[in-house]
C-alpha positions in Angstrom: 93.6 107.9 83.8 90.5 106.0 82.8 89.3 105.9 86.4 89.1 109.7 86.5 87.3 109.7 83.1 84.8 107.1 84.4 84.1 109.2 87.5 83.5 112.3 85.5 81.2 110.5 83.1 79.2 109.1 86.0 78.7 112.7 87.3 77.6 113.8 83.8 75.2 110.9 83.5 73.6 111.8 86.8 73.2 115.4 85.6 71.6 114.2 82.4 69.2 111.8 84.3 68.2 114.7 86.6 67.5 116.9 83.5 65.3 114.1 82.1 63.4 113.9 85.4 62.9 117.6 85.5 61.5 117.6 82.0 59.2 114.6 82.6 55.6 115.1 83.8 55.3 112.3 86.4 51.5 112.5 86.2 51.5 111.7 82.5 52.0 108.1 81.3 52.8 109.4 77.8 55.5 111.8 79.2 57.1 109.1 81.3 57.1 106.7 78.4 58.8 109.1 76.0 61.0 111.0 78.5 64.2 109.2 77.3 63.4 109.5 73.6 64.7 113.0 73.1 68.2 114.6 72.9 68.9 114.1 76.6 68.0 110.4 76.4 70.2 109.9 73.4 73.1 111.6 75.1 72.6 109.3 78.2 72.6 106.3 75.9 75.9 107.5 74.2 77.5 108.0 77.6 76.4 104.5 78.6 78.1 103.1 75.5 81.3 104.9 76.3 81.3 103.6 79.8 80.8 100.1 78.5 83.7 100.5 76.0 86.0 101.8 78.8 85.1 98.7 80.7 86.0 96.5 77.7 82.3 95.6 77.0 80.8 95.9 73.5 77.4 97.6 73.6 75.4 94.9 72.0 72.1 96.7 71.5 73.6 99.0 68.9 75.7 96.7 66.7 75.7 98.9 63.6 77.7 101.5 65.4 80.4 99.1 66.6 82.2 97.8 63.5 84.3 94.7 63.1 87.3 96.1 64.9 85.6 95.1 68.1 86.2 91.4 67.9 86.4 89.4 71.1 89.3 87.0 71.5 88.3 83.4 71.2 
């Protein structure tokens, strides 16, 4: 089941990345630098976190959103 979900999330991520590319002015350094800072970029980051979680990996760059229930076995 997770395999089908992962495949669908990858398709959605490609769609989001394409939308970001379309909205980015490639001739503007400012536009390129901020292209992932809006809603679409946040959505892409959230999908990336979900993919990591489905693969059993804690997204370490956003620790405040992943509480103590995510403890790795030692």
